[in-house]
Gaussian input, Z-matrix of N, CA and C with variables (Angstrom, degrees):
# hf/3-21g

backbone

0 1
 N
 C     1     B1
 C     2     B2     1     A1
 N     3     B3     2     A2     1     D1
 C     4     B4     3     A3     2     D2
 C     5     B5     4     A4     3     D3
 N     6     B6     5     A5     4     D4
 C     7     B7     6     A6     5     D5
 C     8     B8     7     A7     6     D6
 N     9     B9     8     A8     7     D7
 C    10    B10     9     A9     8     D8
 C    11    B11    10    A10     9     D9
 N    12    B12    11    A11    10    D10
 C    13    B13    12    A12    11    D11
 C    14    B14    13    A13    12    D12
 N    15    B15    14    A14    13    D13
 C    16    B16    15    A15    14    D14
 C    17    B17    16    A16    15    D15
 N    18    B18    17    A17    16    D16
 C    19    B19    18    A18    17    D17
 C    20    B20    19    A19    18    D18
 N    21    B21    20    A20    19    D19
 C    22    B22    21    A21    20    D20
 C    23    B23    22    A22    21    D21
 N    24    B24    23    A23    22    D22
 C    25    B25    24    A24    23    D23
 C    26    B26    25    A25    24    D24
 N    27    B27    26    A26    25    D25
 C    28    B28    27    A27    26    D26
 C    29    B29    28    A28    27    D27
 N    30    B30    29    A29    28    D28
 C    31    B31    30    A30    29    D29
 C    32    B32    31    A31    30    D30
 N    33    B33    32    A32    31    D31
 C    34    B34    33    A33    32    D32
 C    35    B35    34    A34    33    D33
 N    36    B36    35    A35    34    D34
 C    37    B37    36    A36    35    D35
 C    38    B38    37    A37    36    D36
 N    39    B39    38    A38    37    D37
 C    40    B40    39    A39    38    D38
 C    41    B41    40    A40    39    D39
 N    42    B42    41    A41    40    D40
 C    43    B43    42    A42    41    D41
 C    44    B44    43    A43    42    D42
 N    45    B45    44    A44    43    D43
 C    46    B46    45    A45    44    D44
 C    47    B47    46    A46    45    D45
 N    48    B48    47    A47    46    D46
 C    49    B49    48    A48    47    D47
 C    50    B50    49    A49    48    D48
 N    51    B51    50    A50    49    D49
 C    52    B52    51    A51    50    D50
 C    53    B53    52    A52    51    D51
 N    54    B54    53    A53    52    D52
 C    55    B55    54    A54    53    D53
 C    56    B56    55    A55    54    D54
 N    57    B57    56    A56    55    D55
 C    58    B58    57    A57    56    D56
 C    59    B59    58    A58    57    D57
 N    60    B60    59    A59    58    D58
 C    61    B61    60    A60    59    D59
 C    62    B62    61    A61    60    D60
 N    63    B63    62    A62    61    D61
 C    64    B64    63    A63    62    D62
 C    65    B65    64    A64    63    D63
 N    66    B66    65    A65    64    D64
 C    67    B67    66    A66    65    D65
 C    68    B68    67    A67    66    D66
 N    69    B69    68    A68    67    D67
 C    70    B70    69    A69    68    D68
 C    71    B71    70    A70    69    D69
 N    72    B72    71    A71    70    D70
 C    73    B73    72    A72    71    D71
 C    74    B74    73    A73    72    D72
 N    75    B75    74    A74    73    D73
 C    76    B76    75    A75    74    D74
 C    77    B77    76    A76    75    D75
 N    78    B78    77    A77    76    D76
 C    79    B79    78    A78    77    D77
 C    80    B80    79    A79    78    D78
 N    81    B81    80    A80    79    D79
 C    82    B82    81    A81    80    D80
 C    83    B83    82    A82    81    D81
 N    84    B84    83    A83    82    D82
 C    85    B85    84    A84    83    D83
 C    86    B86    85    A85    84    D84
 N    87    B87    86    A86    85    D85
 C    88    B88    87    A87    86    D86
 C    89    B89    88    A88    87    D87
 N    90    B90    89    A89    88    D88
 C    91    B91    90    A90    89    D89
 C    92    B92    91    A91    90    D90
 N    93    B93    92    A92    91    D91
 C    94    B94    93    A93    92    D92
 C    95    B95    94    A94    93    D93
 N    96    B96    95    A95    94    D94
 C    97    B97    96    A96    95    D95
 C    98    B98    97    A97    96    D96
 N    99    B99    98    A98    97    D97
 C   100   B100    99    A99    98    D98
 C   101   B101   100   A100    99    D99
 N   102   B102   101   A101   100   D100
 C   103   B103   102   A102   101   D101
 C   104   B104   103   A103   102   D102
 N   105   B105   104   A104   103   D103
 C   106   B106   105   A105   104   D104
 C   107   B107   106   A106   105   D105
 N   108   B108   107   A107   106   D106
 C   109   B109   108   A108   107   D107
 C   110   B110   109   A109   108   D108
 N   111   B111   110   A110   109   D109
 C   112   B112   111   A111   110   D110
 C   113   B113   112   A112   111   D111
 N   114   B114   113   A113   112   D112
 C   115   B115   114   A114   113   D113
 C   116   B116   115   A115   114   D114
 N   117   B117   116   A116   115   D115
 C   118   B118   117   A117   116   D116
 C   119   B119   118   A118   117   D117
 N   120   B120   119   A119   118   D118
 C   121   B121   120   A120   119   D119
 C   122   B122   121   A121   120   D120
 N   123   B123   122   A122   121   D121
 C   124   B124   123   A123   122   D122
 C   125   B125   124   A124   123   D123
 N   126   B126   125   A125   124   D124
 C   127   B127   126   A126   125   D125
 C   128   B128   127   A127   126   D126
 N   129   B129   128   A128   127   D127
 C   130   B130   129   A129   128   D128
 C   131   B131   130   A130   129   D129
 N   132   B132   131   A131   130   D130
 C   133   B133   132   A132   131   D131
 C   134   B134   133   A133   132   D132
 N   135   B135   134   A134   133   D133
 C   136   B136   135   A135   134   D134
 C   137   B137   136   A136   135   D135
 N   138   B138   137   A137   136   D136
 C   139   B139   138   A138   137   D137
 C   140   B140   139   A139   138   D138
 N   141   B141   140   A140   139   D139
 C   142   B142   141   A141   140   D140
 C   143   B143   142   A142   141   D141
 N   144   B144   143   A143   142   D142
 C   145   B145   144   A144   143   D143
 C   146   B146   145   A145   144   D144
 N   147   B147   146   A146   145   D145
 C   148   B148   147   A147   146   D146
 C   149   B149   148   A148   147   D147
 N   150   B150   149   A149   148   D148
 C   151   B151   150   A150   149   D149
 C   152   B152   151   A151   150   D150
 N   153   B153   152   A152   151   D151
 C   154   B154   153   A153   152   D152
 C   155   B155   154   A154   153   D153
 N   156   B156   155   A155   154   D154
 C   157   B157   156   A156   155   D155
 C   158   B158   157   A157   156   D156
 N   159   B159   158   A158   157   D157
 C   160   B160   159   A159   158   D158
 C   161   B161   160   A160   159   D159
 N   162   B162   161   A161   160   D160
 C   163   B163   162   A162   161   D161
 C   164   B164   163   A163   162   D162
 N   165   B165   164   A164   163   D163
 C   166   B166   165   A165   164   D164
 C   167   B167   166   A166   165   D165
 N   168   B168   167   A167   166   D166
 C   169   B169   168   A168   167   D167
 C   170   B170   169   A169   168   D168
 N   171   B171   170   A170   169   D169
 C   172   B172   171   A171   170   D170
 C   173   B173   172   A172   171   D171
 N   174   B174   173   A173   172   D172
 C   175   B175   174   A174   173   D173
 C   176   B176   175   A175   174   D174
 N   177   B177   176   A176   175   D175
 C   178   B178   177   A177   176   D176
 C   179   B179   178   A178   177   D177
 N   180   B180   179   A179   178   D178
 C   181   B181   180   A180   179   D179
 C   182   B182   181   A181   180   D180
 N   183   B183   182   A182   181   D181
 C   184   B184   183   A183   182   D182
 C   185   B185   184   A184   183   D183
 N   186   B186   185   A185   184   D184
 C   187   B187   186   A186   185   D185
 C   188   B188   187   A187   186   D186
 N   189   B189   188   A188   187   D187
 C   190   B190   189   A189   188   D188
 C   191   B191   190   A190   189   D189
 N   192   B192   191   A191   190   D190
 C   193   B193   192   A192   191   D191
 C   194   B194   193   A193   192   D192
 N   195   B195   194   A194   193   D193
 C   196   B196   195   A195   194   D194
 C   197   B197   196   A196   195   D195
 N   198   B198   197   A197   196   D196
 C   199   B199   198   A198   197   D197
 C   200   B200   199   A199   198   D198
 N   201   B201   200   A200   199   D199
 C   202   B202   201   A201   200   D200
 C   203   B203   202   A202   201   D201
 N   204   B204   203   A203   202   D202
 C   205   B205   204   A204   203   D203
 C   206   B206   205   A205   204   D204
 N   207   B207   206   A206   205   D205
 C   208   B208   207   A207   206   D206
 C   209   B209   208   A208   207   D207
 N   210   B210   209   A209   208   D208
 C   211   B211   210   A210   209   D209
 C   212   B212   211   A211   210   D210
 N   213   B213   212   A212   211   D211
 C   214   B214   213   A213   212   D212
 C   215   B215   214   A214   213   D213

   B1=1.4580
   B2=1.5236
   B3=1.3320
   B4=1.4573
   B5=1.5298
   B6=1.3381
   B7=1.4621
   B8=1.5274
   B9=1.3203
   B10=1.4619
   B11=1.5190
   B12=1.3286
   B13=1.4612
   B14=1.5277
   B15=1.3335
   B16=1.4689
   B17=1.5226
   B18=1.3235
   B19=1.4618
   B20=1.5229
   B21=1.3209
   B22=1.4599
   B23=1.5233
   B24=1.3306
   B25=1.4577
   B26=1.5268
   B27=1.3266
   B28=1.4569
   B29=1.5190
   B30=1.3200
   B31=1.4644
   B32=1.5231
   B33=1.3278
   B34=1.4623
   B35=1.5293
   B36=1.3291
   B37=1.4661
   B38=1.5254
   B39=1.3267
   B40=1.4634
   B41=1.5292
   B42=1.3183
   B43=1.4638
   B44=1.5228
   B45=1.3205
   B46=1.4709
   B47=1.5250
   B48=1.3212
   B49=1.4565
   B50=1.5197
   B51=1.3172
   B52=1.4640
   B53=1.5206
   B54=1.3131
   B55=1.4575
   B56=1.5341
   B57=1.3294
   B58=1.4633
   B59=1.5236
   B60=1.3257
   B61=1.4645
   B62=1.5243
   B63=1.3277
   B64=1.4579
   B65=1.5332
   B66=1.3157
   B67=1.4682
   B68=1.5235
   B69=1.3212
   B70=1.4604
   B71=1.5119
   B72=1.3167
   B73=1.4611
   B74=1.5198
   B75=1.3239
   B76=1.4502
   B77=1.5150
   B78=1.3112
   B79=1.4532
   B80=1.5240
   B81=1.3155
   B82=1.4648
   B83=1.5326
   B84=1.3297
   B85=1.4542
   B86=1.5053
   B87=1.3220
   B88=1.4624
   B89=1.5267
   B90=1.3255
   B91=1.4620
   B92=1.5240
   B93=1.3263
   B94=1.4690
   B95=1.5180
   B96=1.3377
   B97=1.4644
   B98=1.5209
   B99=1.3106
   B100=1.4624
   B101=1.5175
   B102=1.3369
   B103=1.4660
   B104=1.5266
   B105=1.3371
   B106=1.4637
   B107=1.5356
   B108=1.3415
   B109=1.4669
   B110=1.5244
   B111=1.3186
   B112=1.4663
   B113=1.5226
   B114=1.3321
   B115=1.4614
   B116=1.5227
   B117=1.3350
   B118=1.4650
   B119=1.5237
   B120=1.3267
   B121=1.4701
   B122=1.5253
   B123=1.3198
   B124=1.4607
   B125=1.5200
   B126=1.3214
   B127=1.4626
   B128=1.5167
   B129=1.3407
   B130=1.4686
   B131=1.5254
   B132=1.3335
   B133=1.4704
   B134=1.5253
   B135=1.3264
   B136=1.4588
   B137=1.5249
   B138=1.3228
   B139=1.4620
   B140=1.5232
   B141=1.3317
   B142=1.4671
   B143=1.5207
   B144=1.3188
   B145=1.4635
   B146=1.5297
   B147=1.3219
   B148=1.4624
   B149=1.5194
   B150=1.3187
   B151=1.4619
   B152=1.5218
   B153=1.3045
   B154=1.4632
   B155=1.5236
   B156=1.3272
   B157=1.4602
   B158=1.5280
   B159=1.3158
   B160=1.4587
   B161=1.5286
   B162=1.3151
   B163=1.4639
   B164=1.5285
   B165=1.3425
   B166=1.4710
   B167=1.5335
   B168=1.3334
   B169=1.4645
   B170=1.5290
   B171=1.3325
   B172=1.4681
   B173=1.5159
   B174=1.3253
   B175=1.4626
   B176=1.5211
   B177=1.3254
   B178=1.4688
   B179=1.5210
   B180=1.3158
   B181=1.4645
   B182=1.5219
   B183=1.3258
   B184=1.4602
   B185=1.5271
   B186=1.3236
   B187=1.4610
   B188=1.5146
   B189=1.3019
   B190=1.4592
   B191=1.5343
   B192=1.3035
   B193=1.4588
   B194=1.5287
   B195=1.3123
   B196=1.4666
   B197=1.5086
   B198=1.3274
   B199=1.4562
   B200=1.5336
   B201=1.3145
   B202=1.4662
   B203=1.5235
   B204=1.3102
   B205=1.4756
   B206=1.5191
   B207=1.3029
   B208=1.4671
   B209=1.5184
   B210=1.3096
   B211=1.4597
   B212=1.5218
   B213=1.3440
   B214=1.4647
   B215=1.4860
   A1=111.04
   A2=116.38
   A3=120.63
   A4=110.42
   A5=116.88
   A6=120.62
   A7=110.92
   A8=117.66
   A9=121.36
   A10=111.93
   A11=116.66
   A12=120.43
   A13=109.91
   A14=116.96
   A15=120.13
   A16=110.79
   A17=117.24
   A18=120.42
   A19=111.49
   A20=116.78
   A21=120.62
   A22=110.93
   A23=117.21
   A24=120.76
   A25=110.73
   A26=117.31
   A27=120.93
   A28=110.81
   A29=117.03
   A30=120.85
   A31=111.37
   A32=117.60
   A33=121.00
   A34=110.66
   A35=117.33
   A36=120.13
   A37=110.58
   A38=117.40
   A39=120.85
   A40=110.23
   A41=116.44
   A42=120.42
   A43=111.48
   A44=117.62
   A45=119.72
   A46=111.38
   A47=117.27
   A48=120.17
   A49=112.21
   A50=116.68
   A51=120.35
   A52=112.10
   A53=117.56
   A54=120.88
   A55=110.95
   A56=116.06
   A57=119.21
   A58=111.11
   A59=116.58
   A60=119.66
   A61=111.37
   A62=116.34
   A63=120.30
   A64=111.31
   A65=117.19
   A66=119.91
   A67=111.90
   A68=117.22
   A69=119.84
   A70=113.08
   A71=118.09
   A72=120.14
   A73=113.53
   A74=119.69
   A75=120.82
   A76=114.03
   A77=117.42
   A78=120.90
   A79=111.06
   A80=117.50
   A81=120.63
   A82=111.37
   A83=115.62
   A84=121.46
   A85=113.72
   A86=118.57
   A87=122.65
   A88=111.47
   A89=117.26
   A90=120.72
   A91=112.09
   A92=117.02
   A93=120.50
   A94=111.21
   A95=116.94
   A96=119.08
   A97=113.00
   A98=118.24
   A99=121.43
   A100=114.61
   A101=119.58
   A102=119.94
   A103=114.44
   A104=117.42
   A105=120.49
   A106=113.26
   A107=120.61
   A108=118.28
   A109=112.98
   A110=117.41
   A111=119.49
   A112=110.21
   A113=115.96
   A114=120.15
   A115=110.59
   A116=116.59
   A117=120.15
   A118=110.51
   A119=117.95
   A120=121.28
   A121=111.62
   A122=116.79
   A123=119.92
   A124=113.07
   A125=117.97
   A126=121.19
   A127=113.64
   A128=118.40
   A129=119.20
   A130=113.45
   A131=116.66
   A132=118.82
   A133=110.48
   A134=116.28
   A135=120.15
   A136=111.95
   A137=117.21
   A138=119.04
   A139=111.85
   A140=117.25
   A141=119.60
   A142=111.01
   A143=116.87
   A144=119.96
   A145=111.18
   A146=116.80
   A147=119.21
   A148=111.55
   A149=116.97
   A150=120.20
   A151=112.92
   A152=117.83
   A153=119.87
   A154=113.74
   A155=117.81
   A156=119.90
   A157=113.38
   A158=116.72
   A159=120.04
   A160=113.03
   A161=118.11
   A162=119.91
   A163=113.30
   A164=120.07
   A165=117.91
   A166=113.15
   A167=116.62
   A168=119.16
   A169=110.96
   A170=116.70
   A171=119.69
   A172=111.91
   A173=116.95
   A174=120.00
   A175=110.73
   A176=117.26
   A177=119.50
   A178=111.40
   A179=116.33
   A180=119.66
   A181=112.19
   A182=117.23
   A183=120.73
   A184=113.88
   A185=118.06
   A186=120.31
   A187=111.71
   A188=115.43
   A189=121.39
   A190=107.69
   A191=114.95
   A192=120.52
   A193=108.89
   A194=115.08
   A195=120.67
   A196=108.66
   A197=116.24
   A198=118.05
   A199=109.94
   A200=117.57
   A201=119.41
   A202=110.81
   A203=115.14
   A204=119.38
   A205=109.98
   A206=114.98
   A207=121.75
   A208=109.05
   A209=117.65
   A210=122.18
   A211=107.79
   A212=115.48
   A213=118.86
   A214=110.50
   D1=-48.12
   D2=-179.01
   D3=-63.80
   D4=-38.26
   D5=179.85
   D6=-62.43
   D7=-38.89
   D8=178.19
   D9=-65.79
   D10=-38.02
   D11=178.77
   D12=-67.79
   D13=-38.86
   D14=177.66
   D15=-62.95
   D16=-42.18
   D17=178.67
   D18=-64.62
   D19=-40.65
   D20=178.98
   D21=-65.94
   D22=-41.28
   D23=178.51
   D24=-64.08
   D25=-39.01
   D26=178.32
   D27=-63.40
   D28=-43.83
   D29=179.36
   D30=-64.36
   D31=-40.53
   D32=-178.58
   D33=-67.37
   D34=-43.79
   D35=-179.45
   D36=-66.31
   D37=-39.75
   D38=176.81
   D39=-61.91
   D40=-45.10
   D41=-179.75
   D42=-63.78
   D43=-40.40
   D44=179.43
   D45=-66.86
   D46=-38.33
   D47=177.94
   D48=-66.03
   D49=-41.47
   D50=179.96
   D51=-77.05
   D52=-20.67
   D53=179.65
   D54=-63.02
   D55=-37.56
   D56=178.20
   D57=-64.03
   D58=-40.34
   D59=176.73
   D60=-66.88
   D61=-39.33
   D62=-177.81
   D63=-68.07
   D64=-36.00
   D65=-179.45
   D66=-69.80
   D67=-28.95
   D68=-179.82
   D69=-93.90
   D70=16.22
   D71=-173.92
   D72=-77.66
   D73=-13.17
   D74=-177.68
   D75=-89.93
   D76=0.37
   D77=-177.01
   D78=-78.46
   D79=153.28
   D80=178.25
   D81=-61.39
   D82=139.89
   D83=-178.90
   D84=89.98
   D85=-4.81
   D86=-178.18
   D87=-111.42
   D88=21.03
   D89=-175.17
   D90=-65.78
   D91=-33.39
   D92=-176.82
   D93=-80.15
   D94=-50.75
   D95=-175.51
   D96=-91.27
   D97=-3.08
   D98=-178.77
   D99=-63.16
   D100=-48.99
   D101=-178.38
   D102=-72.28
   D103=-17.68
   D104=-176.77
   D105=-58.80
   D106=-49.49
   D107=-179.59
   D108=-65.35
   D109=-27.58
   D110=177.93
   D111=-66.01
   D112=-42.16
   D113=178.88
   D114=-68.59
   D115=-42.88
   D116=-179.42
   D117=-66.21
   D118=-34.59
   D119=177.43
   D120=-62.59
   D121=-30.59
   D122=-179.50
   D123=-62.70
   D124=-31.08
   D125=-179.11
   D126=-63.58
   D127=-60.29
   D128=179.34
   D129=-63.04
   D130=-36.45
   D131=179.90
   D132=-65.49
   D133=-45.99
   D134=-179.79
   D135=-65.98
   D136=-45.56
   D137=-178.02
   D138=-67.17
   D139=-36.76
   D140=177.23
   D141=-66.09
   D142=-43.17
   D143=178.66
   D144=-63.61
   D145=-41.72
   D146=179.00
   D147=-65.03
   D148=-42.81
   D149=-177.84
   D150=-70.83
   D151=-32.91
   D152=-176.99
   D153=-90.77
   D154=-27.04
   D155=-173.98
   D156=-114.07
   D157=-55.26
   D158=-171.36
   D159=-74.39
   D160=-47.70
   D161=-176.86
   D162=-63.06
   D163=-44.09
   D164=175.45
   D165=-62.71
   D166=-36.38
   D167=178.52
   D168=-65.71
   D169=-41.36
   D170=176.81
   D171=-66.45
   D172=-37.67
   D173=178.92
   D174=-65.13
   D175=-40.89
   D176=178.31
   D177=-68.38
   D178=-34.78
   D179=-177.02
   D180=-76.00
   D181=-46.08
   D182=-172.08
   D183=-109.29
   D184=-7.98
   D185=-179.05
   D186=-75.71
   D187=150.89
   D188=176.67
   D189=-106.48
   D190=99.00
   D191=-178.98
   D192=-102.46
   D193=130.51
   D194=178.00
   D195=-115.66
   D196=147.17
   D197=177.31
   D198=-65.95
   D199=149.88
   D200=179.43
   D201=-62.99
   D202=140.31
   D203=-178.74
   D204=-77.98
   D205=146.24
   D206=178.91
   D207=-86.44
   D208=117.36
   D209=178.74
   D210=-101.94
   D211=122.91
   D212=-179.67
   D213=-125.27

């Protein structure tokens, strides 16, 4: 659980840092490095969305979950 929260915090901080670069990408002189943060932002956003939304939905749909066995 803690490891998942650390990964999510890392993705959020990375996205916030790159967001400032992405917002200033339309200014003159930034034509070369302007699109770079937008592309890099796609990685953490996509992987976070897949890990939090798509993978659990696929696991519930196609996973074979059995109730825990009673050991006596």
